[in-house]
Biopython code that builds the backbone (N, CA, C, O; Angstrom):
import numpy as np
from Bio.PDB.StructureBuilder import StructureBuilder

atoms = [
    (1, "UNK", "N", (55.740, -31.579, -134.484)),
    (1, "UNK", "CA", (55.200, -30.499, -135.275)),
    (1, "UNK", "C", (55.372, -29.180, -134.512)),
    (1, "UNK", "O", (55.001, -29.085, -133.341)),
    (2, "UNK", "N", (55.915, -28.200, -135.153)),
    (2, "UNK", "CA", (56.154, -26.898, -134.534)),
    (2, "UNK", "C", (54.850, -26.119, -134.487)),
    (2, "UNK", "O", (54.150, -25.998, -135.492)),
    (3, "UNK", "N", (54.523, -25.581, -133.287)),
    (3, "UNK", "CA", (53.284, -24.826, -133.158)),
    (3, "UNK", "C", (53.469, -23.418, -133.712)),
    (3, "UNK", "O", (54.520, -22.797, -133.549)),
    (4, "UNK", "N", (52.425, -22.935, -134.367)),
    (4, "UNK", "CA", (52.456, -21.590, -134.930)),
    (4, "UNK", "C", (52.220, -20.582, -133.818)),
    (4, "UNK", "O", (51.292, -20.738, -133.025)),
    (5, "UNK", "N", (53.045, -19.560, -133.755)),
    (5, "UNK", "CA", (52.918, -18.540, -132.709)),
    (5, "UNK", "C", (51.931, -17.483, -133.164)),
    (5, "UNK", "O", (52.064, -16.911, -134.246)),
    (6, "UNK", "N", (50.944, -17.231, -132.325)),
    (6, "UNK", "CA", (49.948, -16.207, -132.611)),
    (6, "UNK", "C", (50.427, -14.915, -131.970)),
    (6, "UNK", "O", (50.586, -14.832, -130.752)),
    (7, "UNK", "N", (50.655, -13.911, -132.800)),
    (7, "UNK", "CA", (51.126, -12.633, -132.283)),
    (7, "UNK", "C", (49.934, -11.786, -131.873)),
    (7, "UNK", "O", (49.059, -11.478, -132.681)),
    (8, "UNK", "N", (49.921, -11.422, -130.613)),
    (8, "UNK", "CA", (48.879, -10.563, -130.074)),
    (8, "UNK", "C", (49.256, -9.124, -130.435)),
    (8, "UNK", "O", (50.381, -8.711, -130.154)),
    (9, "UNK", "N", (48.363, -8.352, -131.044)),
    (9, "UNK", "CA", (48.701, -6.972, -131.413)),
    (9, "UNK", "C", (49.078, -6.116, -130.208)),
    (9, "UNK", "O", (49.868, -5.181, -130.335)),
    (10, "UNK", "N", (48.518, -6.429, -129.039)),
    (10, "UNK", "CA", (48.883, -5.683, -127.828)),
    (10, "UNK", "C", (50.326, -5.969, -127.455)),
    (10, "UNK", "O", (51.055, -5.071, -127.033)),
    (11, "UNK", "N", (50.741, -7.231, -127.613)),
    (11, "UNK", "CA", (52.131, -7.578, -127.327)),
    (11, "UNK", "C", (53.060, -6.860, -128.297)),
    (11, "UNK", "O", (54.089, -6.317, -127.895)),
    (12, "UNK", "N", (52.694, -6.860, -129.572)),
    (12, "UNK", "CA", (53.511, -6.188, -130.580)),
    (12, "UNK", "C", (53.690, -4.721, -130.237)),
    (12, "UNK", "O", (54.800, -4.194, -130.310)),
    (13, "UNK", "N", (52.590, -4.052, -129.859)),
    (13, "UNK", "CA", (52.655, -2.630, -129.508)),
    (13, "UNK", "C", (53.530, -2.403, -128.283)),
    (13, "UNK", "O", (54.355, -1.490, -128.277)),
    (14, "UNK", "N", (53.360, -3.231, -127.233)),
    (14, "UNK", "CA", (54.184, -3.089, -126.026)),
    (14, "UNK", "C", (55.655, -3.337, -126.323)),
    (14, "UNK", "O", (56.523, -2.585, -125.878)),
    (15, "UNK", "N", (55.928, -4.389, -127.073)),
    (15, "UNK", "CA", (57.312, -4.722, -127.411)),
    (15, "UNK", "C", (57.955, -3.575, -128.185)),
    (15, "UNK", "O", (59.094, -3.199, -127.908)),
    (16, "UNK", "N", (57.231, -3.020, -129.151)),
    (16, "UNK", "CA", (57.758, -1.900, -129.935)),
    (16, "UNK", "C", (58.011, -0.686, -129.050)),
    (16, "UNK", "O", (59.028, -0.008, -129.200)),
    (17, "UNK", "N", (57.091, -0.408, -128.129)),
    (17, "UNK", "CA", (57.252, 0.738, -127.223)),
    (17, "UNK", "C", (58.476, 0.563, -126.329)),
    (17, "UNK", "O", (59.280, 1.484, -126.185)),
    (18, "UNK", "N", (58.618, -0.627, -125.724)),
    (18, "UNK", "CA", (59.763, -0.891, -124.847)),
    (18, "UNK", "C", (61.076, -0.857, -125.630)),
    (18, "UNK", "O", (62.078, -0.330, -125.146)),
    (19, "UNK", "N", (61.066, -1.411, -126.820)),
    (19, "UNK", "CA", (62.275, -1.397, -127.646)),
    (19, "UNK", "C", (62.643, 0.035, -128.024)),
    (19, "UNK", "O", (63.824, 0.383, -128.043)),
    (20, "UNK", "N", (61.655, 0.863, -128.323)),
    (20, "UNK", "CA", (61.912, 2.273, -128.647)),
    (20, "UNK", "C", (62.530, 2.991, -127.454)),
    (20, "UNK", "O", (63.483, 3.753, -127.612)),
    (21, "UNK", "N", (61.989, 2.749, -126.259)),
    (21, "UNK", "CA", (62.543, 3.365, -125.045)),
    (21, "UNK", "C", (63.997, 2.932, -124.861)),
    (21, "UNK", "O", (64.865, 3.756, -124.573)),
    (22, "UNK", "N", (64.256, 1.632, -125.029)),
    (22, "UNK", "CA", (65.609, 1.111, -124.843)),
    (22, "UNK", "C", (66.577, 1.718, -125.851)),
    (22, "UNK", "O", (67.656, 2.179, -125.478)),
    (23, "UNK", "N", (66.199, 1.720, -127.118)),
    (23, "UNK", "CA", (67.087, 2.246, -128.162)),
    (23, "UNK", "C", (67.330, 3.736, -127.969)),
    (23, "UNK", "O", (68.464, 4.200, -128.080)),
    (24, "UNK", "N", (66.264, 4.492, -127.677)),
    (24, "UNK", "CA", (66.409, 5.939, -127.469)),
    (24, "UNK", "C", (67.312, 6.223, -126.276)),
    (24, "UNK", "O", (68.118, 7.154, -126.311)),
    (25, "UNK", "N", (67.181, 5.428, -125.226)),
    (25, "UNK", "CA", (68.021, 5.608, -124.036)),
    (25, "UNK", "C", (69.477, 5.281, -124.329)),
    (25, "UNK", "O", (70.379, 5.983, -123.870)),
    (26, "UNK", "N", (69.709, 4.217, -125.092)),
    (26, "UNK", "CA", (71.084, 3.853, -125.435)),
    (26, "UNK", "C", (71.752, 4.923, -126.281)),
    (26, "UNK", "O", (72.962, 5.126, -126.180)),
    (27, "UNK", "N", (70.981, 5.607, -127.112)),
    (27, "UNK", "CA", (71.539, 6.652, -127.974)),
    (27, "UNK", "C", (71.794, 7.961, -127.229)),
    (27, "UNK", "O", (72.573, 8.798, -127.685)),
    (28, "UNK", "N", (71.141, 8.132, -126.093)),
    (28, "UNK", "CA", (71.301, 9.387, -125.351)),
    (28, "UNK", "C", (72.675, 9.444, -124.684)),
    (28, "UNK", "O", (73.334, 8.427, -124.471)),
    (29, "UNK", "N", (73.069, 10.645, -124.372)),
    (29, "UNK", "CA", (74.323, 10.832, -123.646)),
    (29, "UNK", "C", (74.092, 10.582, -122.169)),
    (29, "UNK", "O", (73.056, 10.946, -121.612)),
    (30, "UNK", "N", (75.049, 9.971, -121.563)),
    (30, "UNK", "CA", (74.962, 9.768, -120.119)),
    (30, "UNK", "C", (75.225, 11.096, -119.426)),
    (30, "UNK", "O", (76.105, 11.854, -119.834)),
    (31, "UNK", "N", (74.468, 11.373, -118.388)),
    (31, "UNK", "CA", (74.648, 12.592, -117.613)),
    (31, "UNK", "C", (75.631, 12.386, -116.477)),
    (31, "UNK", "O", (75.905, 13.321, -115.725)),
    (32, "UNK", "N", (76.166, 11.183, -116.335)),
    (32, "UNK", "CA", (77.011, 10.859, -115.185)),
    (32, "UNK", "C", (78.178, 11.846, -115.028)),
    (32, "UNK", "O", (78.381, 12.371, -113.933)),
    (33, "UNK", "N", (78.937, 12.109, -116.079)),
    (33, "UNK", "CA", (80.076, 13.031, -115.950)),
    (33, "UNK", "C", (79.612, 14.482, -115.814)),
    (33, "UNK", "O", (80.236, 15.266, -115.099)),
    (34, "UNK", "N", (78.520, 14.842, -116.496)),
    (34, "UNK", "CA", (77.992, 16.208, -116.396)),
    (34, "UNK", "C", (77.463, 16.506, -115.007)),
    (34, "UNK", "O", (77.607, 17.625, -114.516)),
    (35, "UNK", "N", (76.858, 15.528, -114.373)),
    (35, "UNK", "CA", (76.290, 15.781, -113.049)),
    (35, "UNK", "C", (77.380, 16.018, -112.011)),
    (35, "UNK", "O", (77.154, 16.718, -111.024)),
    (36, "UNK", "N", (78.557, 15.441, -112.225)),
    (36, "UNK", "CA", (79.658, 15.714, -111.296)),
    (36, "UNK", "C", (80.025, 17.193, -111.354)),
    (36, "UNK", "O", (80.231, 17.825, -110.318)),
    (37, "UNK", "N", (80.107, 17.746, -112.560)),
    (37, "UNK", "CA", (80.416, 19.163, -112.735)),
    (37, "UNK", "C", (79.255, 20.026, -112.227)),
    (37, "UNK", "O", (79.472, 20.970, -111.468)),
    (38, "UNK", "N", (78.030, 19.706, -112.640)),
    (38, "UNK", "CA", (76.874, 20.512, -112.254)),
    (38, "UNK", "C", (76.642, 20.488, -110.743)),
    (38, "UNK", "O", (76.157, 21.470, -110.181)),
    (39, "UNK", "N", (76.978, 19.394, -110.087)),
    (39, "UNK", "CA", (76.812, 19.302, -108.634)),
    (39, "UNK", "C", (77.640, 20.361, -107.912)),
    (39, "UNK", "O", (77.236, 20.852, -106.857)),
    (40, "UNK", "N", (78.782, 20.712, -108.467)),
    (40, "UNK", "CA", (79.626, 21.737, -107.848)),
    (40, "UNK", "C", (79.021, 23.129, -108.013)),
    (40, "UNK", "O", (79.432, 24.061, -107.322)),
    (41, "UNK", "N", (78.041, 23.288, -108.927)),
    (41, "UNK", "CA", (77.409, 24.588, -109.181)),
    (41, "UNK", "C", (76.155, 24.810, -108.347)),
    (41, "UNK", "O", (75.499, 25.842, -108.488)),
    (42, "UNK", "N", (75.816, 23.880, -107.499)),
    (42, "UNK", "CA", (74.615, 24.031, -106.669)),
    (42, "UNK", "C", (74.819, 25.230, -105.747)),
    (42, "UNK", "O", (75.813, 25.315, -105.027)),
    (43, "UNK", "N", (73.854, 26.160, -105.783)),
    (43, "UNK", "CA", (73.977, 27.372, -104.969)),
    (43, "UNK", "C", (73.348, 27.189, -103.585)),
    (43, "UNK", "O", (72.905, 26.095, -103.237)),
    (44, "UNK", "N", (73.315, 28.265, -102.805)),
    (44, "UNK", "CA", (72.810, 28.199, -101.429)),
    (44, "UNK", "C", (71.352, 27.775, -101.337)),
    (44, "UNK", "O", (70.934, 27.199, -100.333)),
    (45, "UNK", "N", (70.570, 28.060, -102.387)),
    (45, "UNK", "CA", (69.155, 27.670, -102.354)),
    (45, "UNK", "C", (68.941, 26.240, -102.858)),
    (45, "UNK", "O", (67.810, 25.757, -102.916)),
    (46, "UNK", "N", (70.038, 25.571, -103.221)),
    (46, "UNK", "CA", (69.947, 24.168, -103.617)),
    (46, "UNK", "C", (69.739, 23.913, -105.098)),
    (46, "UNK", "O", (69.346, 22.811, -105.483)),
    (47, "UNK", "N", (69.999, 24.927, -105.953)),
    (47, "UNK", "CA", (69.790, 24.760, -107.390)),
    (47, "UNK", "C", (71.038, 25.137, -108.174)),
    (47, "UNK", "O", (71.887, 25.885, -107.691)),
    (48, "UNK", "N", (71.139, 24.604, -109.402)),
    (48, "UNK", "CA", (72.219, 24.952, -110.334)),
    (48, "UNK", "C", (71.709, 26.115, -111.179)),
    (48, "UNK", "O", (70.660, 25.993, -111.811)),
    (49, "UNK", "N", (72.434, 27.253, -111.209)),
    (49, "UNK", "CA", (71.949, 28.436, -111.930)),
    (49, "UNK", "C", (72.136, 28.320, -113.449)),
    (49, "UNK", "O", (73.016, 28.960, -114.026)),
    (50, "UNK", "N", (71.312, 27.511, -114.071)),
    (50, "UNK", "CA", (71.276, 27.419, -115.532)),
    (50, "UNK", "C", (69.833, 27.652, -115.957)),
    (50, "UNK", "O", (68.990, 27.899, -115.095)),
    (51, "UNK", "N", (69.513, 27.586, -117.231)),
    (51, "UNK", "CA", (68.174, 27.912, -117.722)),
    (51, "UNK", "C", (67.071, 27.105, -117.050)),
    (51, "UNK", "O", (65.972, 27.617, -116.839)),
    (52, "UNK", "N", (67.342, 25.896, -116.725)),
    (52, "UNK", "CA", (66.345, 25.081, -116.051)),
    (52, "UNK", "C", (66.762, 24.879, -114.602)),
    (52, "UNK", "O", (67.953, 24.890, -114.290)),
    (53, "UNK", "N", (65.813, 24.700, -113.740)),
    (53, "UNK", "CA", (66.128, 24.521, -112.325)),
    (53, "UNK", "C", (66.308, 23.039, -112.048)),
    (53, "UNK", "O", (65.377, 22.247, -112.189)),
    (54, "UNK", "N", (67.509, 22.679, -111.654)),
    (54, "UNK", "CA", (67.820, 21.295, -111.304)),
    (54, "UNK", "C", (68.155, 21.235, -109.822)),
    (54, "UNK", "O", (69.097, 21.884, -109.368)),
    (55, "UNK", "N", (67.393, 20.465, -109.076)),
    (55, "UNK", "CA", (67.692, 20.282, -107.658)),
    (55, "UNK", "C", (68.716, 19.163, -107.504)),
    (55, "UNK", "O", (69.039, 18.469, -108.468)),
    (56, "UNK", "N", (69.216, 18.995, -106.300)),
    (56, "UNK", "CA", (70.147, 17.885, -106.036)),
    (56, "UNK", "C", (69.498, 16.553, -106.397)),
    (56, "UNK", "O", (70.144, 15.666, -106.955)),
    (57, "UNK", "N", (68.207, 16.423, -106.069)),
    (57, "UNK", "CA", (67.491, 15.190, -106.388)),
    (57, "UNK", "C", (67.399, 14.975, -107.896)),
    (57, "UNK", "O", (67.505, 13.849, -108.382)),
    (58, "UNK", "N", (67.197, 16.090, -108.641)),
    (58, "UNK", "CA", (67.166, 15.987, -110.099)),
    (58, "UNK", "C", (68.501, 15.473, -110.629)),
    (58, "UNK", "O", (68.544, 14.597, -111.492)),
    (59, "UNK", "N", (69.586, 16.028, -110.102)),
    (59, "UNK", "CA", (70.914, 15.608, -110.553)),
    (59, "UNK", "C", (71.188, 14.156, -110.200)),
    (59, "UNK", "O", (71.766, 13.417, -110.996)),
    (60, "UNK", "N", (70.774, 13.746, -109.010)),
    (60, "UNK", "CA", (70.944, 12.346, -108.614)),
    (60, "UNK", "C", (70.171, 11.443, -109.563)),
    (60, "UNK", "O", (70.672, 10.397, -109.977)),
    (61, "UNK", "N", (68.944, 11.845, -109.909)),
    (61, "UNK", "CA", (68.141, 11.071, -110.842)),
    (61, "UNK", "C", (68.796, 11.017, -112.213)),
    (61, "UNK", "O", (68.929, 9.943, -112.801)),
    (62, "UNK", "N", (69.205, 12.170, -112.722)),
    (62, "UNK", "CA", (69.796, 12.226, -114.062)),
    (62, "UNK", "C", (71.082, 11.409, -114.161)),
    (62, "UNK", "O", (71.397, 10.866, -115.220)),
    (63, "UNK", "N", (71.816, 11.324, -113.067)),
    (63, "UNK", "CA", (73.071, 10.572, -113.088)),
    (63, "UNK", "C", (72.847, 9.107, -113.443)),
    (63, "UNK", "O", (73.691, 8.502, -114.105)),
    (64, "UNK", "N", (71.738, 8.529, -113.022)),
    (64, "UNK", "CA", (71.507, 7.113, -113.284)),
    (64, "UNK", "C", (70.313, 6.820, -114.163)),
    (64, "UNK", "O", (70.029, 5.656, -114.449)),
    (65, "UNK", "N", (69.599, 7.860, -114.603)),
    (65, "UNK", "CA", (68.347, 7.656, -115.339)),
    (65, "UNK", "C", (68.530, 6.844, -116.608)),
    (65, "UNK", "O", (67.724, 5.956, -116.886)),
    (66, "UNK", "N", (69.549, 7.118, -117.371)),
    (66, "UNK", "CA", (69.767, 6.404, -118.631)),
    (66, "UNK", "C", (69.914, 4.915, -118.389)),
    (66, "UNK", "O", (69.252, 4.105, -119.039)),
    (67, "UNK", "N", (70.785, 4.552, -117.451)),
    (67, "UNK", "CA", (71.019, 3.132, -117.161)),
    (67, "UNK", "C", (69.769, 2.474, -116.586)),
    (67, "UNK", "O", (69.472, 1.320, -116.893)),
    (68, "UNK", "N", (69.043, 3.208, -115.758)),
    (68, "UNK", "CA", (67.830, 2.648, -115.168)),
    (68, "UNK", "C", (66.739, 2.432, -116.206)),
    (68, "UNK", "O", (66.023, 1.431, -116.159)),
    (69, "UNK", "N", (66.611, 3.354, -117.130)),
    (69, "UNK", "CA", (65.615, 3.198, -118.187)),
    (69, "UNK", "C", (65.962, 2.013, -119.083)),
    (69, "UNK", "O", (65.078, 1.249, -119.473)),
    (70, "UNK", "N", (67.226, 1.858, -119.407)),
    (70, "UNK", "CA", (67.650, 0.706, -120.207)),
    (70, "UNK", "C", (67.322, -0.592, -119.466)),
    (70, "UNK", "O", (66.787, -1.530, -120.058)),
    (71, "UNK", "N", (67.642, -0.641, -118.176)),
    (71, "UNK", "CA", (67.362, -1.843, -117.381)),
    (71, "UNK", "C", (65.861, -2.097, -117.305)),
    (71, "UNK", "O", (65.424, -3.243, -117.414)),
    (72, "UNK", "N", (65.064, -1.043, -117.119)),
    (72, "UNK", "CA", (63.614, -1.195, -117.070)),
    (72, "UNK", "C", (63.082, -1.751, -118.386)),
    (72, "UNK", "O", (62.274, -2.679, -118.384)),
    (73, "UNK", "N", (63.525, -1.195, -119.498)),
    (73, "UNK", "CA", (63.049, -1.665, -120.798)),
    (73, "UNK", "C", (63.461, -3.116, -121.038)),
    (73, "UNK", "O", (62.670, -3.902, -121.560)),
    (74, "UNK", "N", (64.683, -3.478, -120.664)),
    (74, "UNK", "CA", (65.114, -4.864, -120.814)),
    (74, "UNK", "C", (64.295, -5.802, -119.929)),
    (74, "UNK", "O", (63.958, -6.909, -120.348)),
    (75, "UNK", "N", (63.974, -5.370, -118.718)),
    (75, "UNK", "CA", (63.120, -6.167, -117.841)),
    (75, "UNK", "C", (61.746, -6.371, -118.473)),
    (75, "UNK", "O", (61.232, -7.490, -118.502)),
    (76, "UNK", "N", (61.162, -5.311, -118.970)),
    (76, "UNK", "CA", (59.859, -5.415, -119.613)),
    (76, "UNK", "C", (59.879, -6.368, -120.790)),
    (76, "UNK", "O", (58.954, -7.162, -120.960)),
    (77, "UNK", "N", (60.917, -6.300, -121.603)),
    (77, "UNK", "CA", (61.040, -7.189, -122.758)),
    (77, "UNK", "C", (61.208, -8.637, -122.302)),
    (77, "UNK", "O", (60.607, -9.543, -122.879)),
    (78, "UNK", "N", (62.025, -8.859, -121.265)),
    (78, "UNK", "CA", (62.204, -10.225, -120.731)),
    (78, "UNK", "C", (60.906, -10.772, -120.173)),
    (78, "UNK", "O", (60.587, -11.943, -120.381)),
    (79, "UNK", "N", (60.144, -9.934, -119.460)),
    (79, "UNK", "CA", (58.853, -10.382, -118.937)),
    (79, "UNK", "C", (57.881, -10.702, -120.068)),
    (79, "UNK", "O", (57.130, -11.674, -119.984)),
    (80, "UNK", "N", (57.890, -9.890, -121.124)),
    (80, "UNK", "CA", (57.042, -10.188, -122.275)),
    (80, "UNK", "C", (57.449, -11.506, -122.921)),
    (80, "UNK", "O", (56.594, -12.269, -123.370)),
    (81, "UNK", "N", (58.754, -11.776, -122.970)),
    (81, "UNK", "CA", (59.227, -13.048, -123.525)),
    (81, "UNK", "C", (58.739, -14.233, -122.697)),
    (81, "UNK", "O", (58.434, -15.293, -123.246)),
    (82, "UNK", "N", (58.664, -14.056, -121.373)),
    (82, "UNK", "CA", (58.200, -15.132, -120.497)),
    (82, "UNK", "C", (56.691, -15.308, -120.552)),
    (82, "UNK", "O", (56.196, -16.435, -120.579)),
    (83, "UNK", "N", (55.970, -14.220, -120.566)),
    (83, "UNK", "CA", (54.508, -14.264, -120.494)),
    (83, "UNK", "C", (53.918, -14.115, -121.886)),
    (83, "UNK", "O", (53.564, -13.021, -122.324)),
    (84, "UNK", "N", (53.825, -15.253, -122.567)),
    (84, "UNK", "CA", (53.309, -15.337, -123.928)),
    (84, "UNK", "C", (52.019, -16.146, -123.929)),
    (84, "UNK", "O", (51.850, -17.039, -123.100)),
    (85, "UNK", "N", (51.111, -15.844, -124.848)),
    (85, "UNK", "CA", (49.896, -16.648, -124.923)),
    (85, "UNK", "C", (50.179, -17.980, -125.611)),
    (85, "UNK", "O", (51.041, -18.089, -126.483)),
    (86, "UNK", "N", (49.422, -18.986, -125.186)),
    (86, "UNK", "CA", (49.468, -20.271, -125.882)),
    (86, "UNK", "C", (48.051, -20.829, -125.896)),
    (86, "UNK", "O", (47.227, -20.489, -125.047)),
    (87, "UNK", "N", (47.787, -21.671, -126.851)),
    (87, "UNK", "CA", (46.481, -22.298, -126.960)),
    (87, "UNK", "C", (46.278, -23.170, -125.733)),
    (87, "UNK", "O", (47.129, -24.000, -125.415)),
    (88, "UNK", "N", (45.170, -22.993, -125.046)),
    (88, "UNK", "CA", (44.907, -23.750, -123.821)),
    (88, "UNK", "C", (44.395, -25.154, -124.124)),
    (88, "UNK", "O", (44.264, -25.982, -123.222)),
    (89, "UNK", "N", (44.112, -25.412, -125.376)),
    (89, "UNK", "CA", (43.586, -26.722, -125.732)),
    (89, "UNK", "C", (42.137, -26.845, -125.302)),
    (89, "UNK", "O", (41.529, -25.880, -124.840)),
    (90, "UNK", "N", (41.606, -28.005, -125.454)),
    (90, "UNK", "CA", (40.223, -28.239, -125.032)),
    (90, "UNK", "C", (39.239, -27.833, -126.103)),
    (90, "UNK", "O", (39.608, -27.363, -127.178)),
    (91, "UNK", "N", (37.992, -28.025, -125.781)),
    (91, "UNK", "CA", (36.905, -27.762, -126.713)),
    (91, "UNK", "C", (36.417, -26.331, -126.499)),
    (91, "UNK", "O", (36.272, -25.870, -125.367)),
    (92, "UNK", "N", (36.169, -25.647, -127.604)),
    (92, "UNK", "CA", (35.666, -24.280, -127.536)),
    (92, "UNK", "C", (34.502, -24.131, -128.494)),
    (92, "UNK", "O", (34.437, -24.819, -129.512)),
    (93, "UNK", "N", (33.592, -23.242, -128.175)),
    (93, "UNK", "CA", (32.442, -23.017, -129.054)),
    (93, "UNK", "C", (32.804, -22.147, -130.248)),
    (93, "UNK", "O", (32.047, -22.075, -131.216)),
    (94, "UNK", "N", (33.953, -21.486, -130.187)),
    (94, "UNK", "CA", (34.398, -20.621, -131.277)),
    (94, "UNK", "C", (35.791, -21.040, -131.716)),
    (94, "UNK", "O", (36.779, -20.564, -131.156)),
    (95, "UNK", "N", (35.894, -21.931, -132.717)),
    (95, "UNK", "CA", (37.219, -22.420, -133.144)),
    (95, "UNK", "C", (38.150, -21.326, -133.671)),
    (95, "UNK", "O", (39.367, -21.506, -133.674)),
    (96, "UNK", "N", (37.592, -20.189, -134.119)),
    (96, "UNK", "CA", (38.432, -19.091, -134.606)),
    (96, "UNK", "C", (39.041, -18.279, -133.461)),
    (96, "UNK", "O", (39.998, -17.538, -133.683)),
    (97, "UNK", "N", (38.515, -18.401, -132.264)),
    (97, "UNK", "CA", (39.035, -17.702, -131.084)),
    (97, "UNK", "C", (39.211, -18.700, -129.947)),
    (97, "UNK", "O", (38.418, -18.717, -129.006)),
    (98, "UNK", "N", (40.247, -19.531, -130.030)),
    (98, "UNK", "CA", (40.446, -20.537, -128.980)),
    (98, "UNK", "C", (40.825, -19.870, -127.654)),
    (98, "UNK", "O", (41.378, -18.770, -127.621)),
    (99, "UNK", "N", (40.511, -20.569, -126.575)),
    (99, "UNK", "CA", (40.900, -20.080, -125.255)),
    (99, "UNK", "C", (42.415, -20.164, -125.167)),
    (99, "UNK", "O", (43.015, -21.185, -125.500)),
    (100, "UNK", "N", (43.024, -19.070, -124.713)),
    (100, "UNK", "CA", (44.482, -19.047, -124.580)),
    (100, "UNK", "C", (44.857, -18.786, -123.134)),
    (100, "UNK", "O", (44.139, -18.110, -122.397)),
    (101, "UNK", "N", (45.999, -19.337, -122.746)),
    (101, "UNK", "CA", (46.551, -19.141, -121.407)),
    (101, "UNK", "C", (48.007, -18.708, -121.554)),
    (101, "UNK", "O", (48.654, -18.953, -122.573)),
    (102, "UNK", "N", (48.502, -18.054, -120.497)),
    (102, "UNK", "CA", (49.908, -17.643, -120.466)),
    (102, "UNK", "C", (50.770, -18.889, -120.273)),
    (102, "UNK", "O", (50.486, -19.723, -119.413)),
    (103, "UNK", "N", (51.808, -19.005, -121.068)),
    (103, "UNK", "CA", (52.668, -20.191, -120.960)),
    (103, "UNK", "C", (53.510, -20.197, -119.691)),
    (103, "UNK", "O", (54.002, -21.251, -119.289)),
    (104, "UNK", "N", (53.690, -19.020, -119.040)),
    (104, "UNK", "CA", (54.506, -18.958, -117.823)),
    (104, "UNK", "C", (53.667, -19.185, -116.564)),
    (104, "UNK", "O", (54.033, -19.995, -115.713)),
    (105, "UNK", "N", (52.554, -18.479, -116.444)),
    (105, "UNK", "CA", (51.776, -18.550, -115.199)),
    (105, "UNK", "C", (50.457, -19.302, -115.357)),
    (105, "UNK", "O", (49.776, -19.574, -114.368)),
    (106, "UNK", "N", (50.099, -19.634, -116.577)),
    (106, "UNK", "CA", (48.898, -20.401, -116.911)),
    (106, "UNK", "C", (47.585, -19.674, -116.599)),
    (106, "UNK", "O", (46.522, -20.295, -116.615)),
    (107, "UNK", "N", (47.645, -18.387, -116.321)),
    (107, "UNK", "CA", (46.410, -17.620, -116.171)),
    (107, "UNK", "C", (45.796, -17.454, -117.555)),
    (107, "UNK", "O", (46.484, -17.571, -118.569)),
    (108, "UNK", "N", (44.516, -17.186, -117.586)),
    (108, "UNK", "CA", (43.852, -16.929, -118.859)),
    (108, "UNK", "C", (44.464, -15.674, -119.481)),
    (108, "UNK", "O", (44.753, -14.705, -118.779)),
    (109, "UNK", "N", (44.658, -15.696, -120.804)),
    (109, "UNK", "CA", (45.317, -14.595, -121.513)),
    (109, "UNK", "C", (44.342, -13.455, -121.738)),
    (109, "UNK", "O", (43.190, -13.717, -122.082)),
    (110, "UNK", "N", (44.743, -12.199, -121.561)),
    (110, "UNK", "CA", (46.057, -11.750, -121.103)),
    (110, "UNK", "C", (46.189, -11.923, -119.589)),
    (110, "UNK", "O", (45.271, -11.617, -118.827)),
    (111, "UNK", "N", (47.341, -12.416, -119.184)),
    (111, "UNK", "CA", (47.594, -12.727, -117.775)),
    (111, "UNK", "C", (47.827, -11.437, -116.968)),
    (111, "UNK", "O", (48.040, -10.376, -117.554)),
    (112, "UNK", "N", (47.787, -11.522, -115.633)),
    (112, "UNK", "CA", (48.003, -10.328, -114.802)),
    (112, "UNK", "C", (49.356, -9.655, -115.041)),
    (112, "UNK", "O", (49.455, -8.429, -114.991)),
    (113, "UNK", "N", (50.393, -10.446, -115.300)),
    (113, "UNK", "CA", (51.716, -9.843, -115.548)),
    (113, "UNK", "C", (51.689, -9.010, -116.821)),
    (113, "UNK", "O", (52.181, -7.882, -116.840)),
    (114, "UNK", "N", (51.117, -9.560, -117.879)),
    (114, "UNK", "CA", (51.030, -8.829, -119.139)),
    (114, "UNK", "C", (50.196, -7.565, -118.955)),
    (114, "UNK", "O", (50.570, -6.501, -119.448)),
    (115, "UNK", "N", (49.073, -7.672, -118.250)),
    (115, "UNK", "CA", (48.221, -6.490, -118.040)),
    (115, "UNK", "C", (48.956, -5.429, -117.220)),
    (115, "UNK", "O", (48.818, -4.236, -117.489)),
    (116, "UNK", "N", (49.737, -5.852, -116.221)),
    (116, "UNK", "CA", (50.497, -4.890, -115.396)),
    (116, "UNK", "C", (51.527, -4.148, -116.238)),
    (116, "UNK", "O", (51.692, -2.936, -116.101)),
    (117, "UNK", "N", (52.219, -4.876, -117.108)),
    (117, "UNK", "CA", (53.202, -4.237, -117.994)),
    (117, "UNK", "C", (52.482, -3.246, -118.922)),
    (117, "UNK", "O", (52.928, -2.112, -119.096)),
    (118, "UNK", "N", (51.380, -3.685, -119.505)),
    (118, "UNK", "CA", (50.630, -2.824, -120.424)),
    (118, "UNK", "C", (50.159, -1.548, -119.724)),
    (118, "UNK", "O", (50.271, -0.457, -120.285)),
    (119, "UNK", "N", (49.638, -1.677, -118.511)),
    (119, "UNK", "CA", (49.160, -0.499, -117.775)),
    (119, "UNK", "C", (50.314, 0.446, -117.441)),
    (119, "UNK", "O", (50.165, 1.664, -117.547)),
    (120, "UNK", "N", (51.458, -0.102, -117.040)),
    (120, "UNK", "CA", (52.601, 0.748, -116.681)),
    (120, "UNK", "C", (53.151, 1.478, -117.891)),
    (120, "UNK", "O", (53.499, 2.655, -117.795)),
    (121, "UNK", "N", (53.235, 0.810, -119.011)),
    (121, "UNK", "CA", (53.808, 1.415, -120.225)),
    (121, "UNK", "C", (52.839, 2.400, -120.850)),
    (121, "UNK", "O", (53.268, 3.400, -121.426)),
    (122, "UNK", "N", (51.537, 2.141, -120.749)),
    (122, "UNK", "CA", (50.544, 2.998, -121.376)),
    (122, "UNK", "C", (50.215, 4.255, -120.588)),
    (122, "UNK", "O", (49.420, 5.071, -121.054)),
    (123, "UNK", "N", (50.801, 4.437, -119.407)),
    (123, "UNK", "CA", (50.511, 5.645, -118.606)),
    (123, "UNK", "C", (50.986, 6.884, -119.286)),
    (123, "UNK", "O", (50.822, 7.982, -118.754)),
]
sb = StructureBuilder()
sb.init_structure("model")
sb.init_model(0)
sb.init_chain("A")
sb.init_seg("    ")
for serial, (resi, resn, name, xyz) in enumerate(atoms, 1):
    if name == "N":
        sb.init_residue(resn, " ", resi, " ")
    sb.init_atom(name, np.array(xyz, "f"), 0.0, 1.0, " ", f" {name:<3s}", serial, name[0])
structure = sb.get_structure()
């Protein structure tokens, strides 16, 4: 018999947020080629003379930010896939709210991994 999956609204919200970050990042233009050009414009004070002030560190960040954000979002989604709630079984005083545990780490739901992801994404 196939067990029915209980969708936690917190998981749904996190998954949607991570998926939005991933999709938005994939649609953005990569700064990799632009940063090569902009790096040559760095002046003596260490900035590129355009409307916004970009330091060398900013350019280094922008060069890989898109790919890093995509990787981060994919990691978060993979961790959410691993850390899912499951019915812990056993006797409970409230049959409508059974005790649930994480299927990956067996901690009581929500597990520390899920809470860490939620805290990081909700900042």
